[in-house]
C-alpha positions in Angstrom: 1.6 -26.1 -19.6 -1.0 -23.5 -18.8 1.4 -20.6 -19.4 1.6 -21.6 -23.1 -2.2 -21.3 -23.5 -2.4 -17.8 -22.0 -2.5 -15.0 -24.5 -0.3 -12.0 -24.2 -3.2 -9.9 -23.1 -4.1 -12.4 -20.4 -0.6 -12.4 -19.1 -0.5 -8.6 -19.0 -3.9 -8.4 -17.4 -2.7 -10.9 -14.7 0.4 -8.8 -14.1 -1.7 -5.6 -13.8 -4.1 -7.2 -11.4 -1.2 -8.2 -9.2 0.2 -4.7 -9.3 -3.2 -3.3 -8.4 -3.4 -5.7 -5.4 0.1 -4.5 -4.3 -1.1 -0.9 -4.5 -4.1 -1.7 -2.4 -2.0 -3.2 0.3 0.2 -0.1 0.3 -2.8 2.2 0.5 -4.3 0.2 3.4 -1.0 0.3 5.2 -0.8 4.1 4.7 -4.3 4.7 6.0 -3.8 2.5 9.1 -0.5 4.2 9.8 -2.2 7.6 9.7 -4.9 6.3 12.1 -2.1 4.9 14.3 -0.4 8.3 14.6 -3.7 9.9 15.5 -4.3 7.3 18.2 -0.8 7.9 19.6 -1.4 11.7 19.7 -4.8 11.3 21.5 -3.2 8.8 23.9 -0.4 11.1 24.8 -2.8 14.0 25.3 -5.2 11.9 27.5 -2.3 10.6 29.7 -1.8 14.2 31.0 -5.5 14.6 31.8 -7.4 13.7 35.1 -8.9 10.2 34.9 -12.4 11.3 35.9 -12.6 14.0 33.3 -15.3 13.7 30.6 -14.3 12.9 27.1 -16.1 12.0 23.9 -15.4 9.1 21.6 -16.9 8.3 18.2 -18.1 4.7 18.2 -19.7 3.4 15.1 -20.7 6.9 14.0 -22.2 7.8 17.4 -20.5 10.2 19.8 -20.5 8.7 23.3 -19.6 10.4 26.5 -17.1 8.5 28.7 -14.4 9.3 31.2 -10.7 9.3 30.4 -10.1 6.2 32.5 -12.7 4.3 30.3 -11.4 5.5 27.0 -7.7 5.3 27.4 -7.3 1.5 27.7 -9.5 1.0 24.7 -7.4 3.5 22.7 -4.2 1.7 23.7 -5.7 -1.7 22.7 -6.8 -0.3 19.4 -3.4 1.2 18.8 -1.7 -2.2 19.5 -4.2 -4.0 17.2 -3.4 -1.5 14.4 0.3 -2.0 14.9 -0.2 -5.8 14.4 -2.4 -5.2 11.4 0.3 -3.0 9.8 2.9 -5.7 10.4 0.6 -8.3 8.8 -0.2 -6.1 5.8 3.5 -5.3 5.3 4.3 -9.0 5.2 1.5 -9.5 2.6 2.8 -6.6 0.6 6.3 -8.1 0.5 4.9 -11.5 -0.5 2.9 -9.9 -3.3 6.2 -8.3 -4.5 7.8 -11.7 -4.6 4.8 -13.1 -6.5 5.0 -10.3 -9.0 8.7 -10.8 -9.6 8.2 -14.5 -10.0 5.3 -13.9 -12.5 7.5 -11.4 -14.4 10.4 -14.0 -14.7 8.0 -16.8 -15.5 6.4 -14.9 -18.4 9.5 -12.9 -19.3 7.8 -9.5 -18.8 9.8 -6.3 -19.2 8.6 -2.9 -18.0 9.3 0.1 -20.3 12.0 2.3 -19.0 13.4 -0.4 -16.8 15.7 -1.9 -19.4 19.1 -0.4 -18.8 20.8 -2.1 -21.7 20.4 0.8 -24.1 20.4 4.0 -22.0 22.1 6.1 -24.7 19.6 5.0 -27.4 16.7 5.7 -25.1 18.0 9.3 -24.4 18.3 10.0 -28.1 14.8 8.7 -28.9 13.3 10.8 -26.1 15.0 13.9 -27.5 13.7 13.2 -31.0 10.1 12.6 -29.8 9.9 15.8 -27.7 8.1 13.9 -24.9 5.5 12.4 -27.2 5.1 8.6 -27.2 5.6 7.2 -30.6 5.3 3.7 -32.0 8.4 2.4 -33.8 8.2 0.0 -36.7 10.3 -3.1 -36.2 
């Protein structure tokens, strides 16, 4: 099997790469959700304004003058598209989590501090070290 040929460093590097991808998905979701909230705020504000009133919109780094009736439908469409994108990225994030768990099980990876078999011993060791990481001889 290919798993037998992988060194421990390669297995760990693969795991860390998957975790990094998971963090990137989470970061993108967070950024898009912030933009989504900004769009919702602007849409709510523009709904109360006269349709023929001038407003300005930033398009590709250029500020363009439009009317509210021109901008509002575009903002609503963008908001809907962002909502769909958040759903898609959330599904990808969940799938990446499943992949990571499968990878961990396949390669029998344990994360430090996650093992709850010896909580008392862990507490004693952390008290001795005073918050400093130490390597123990086996």
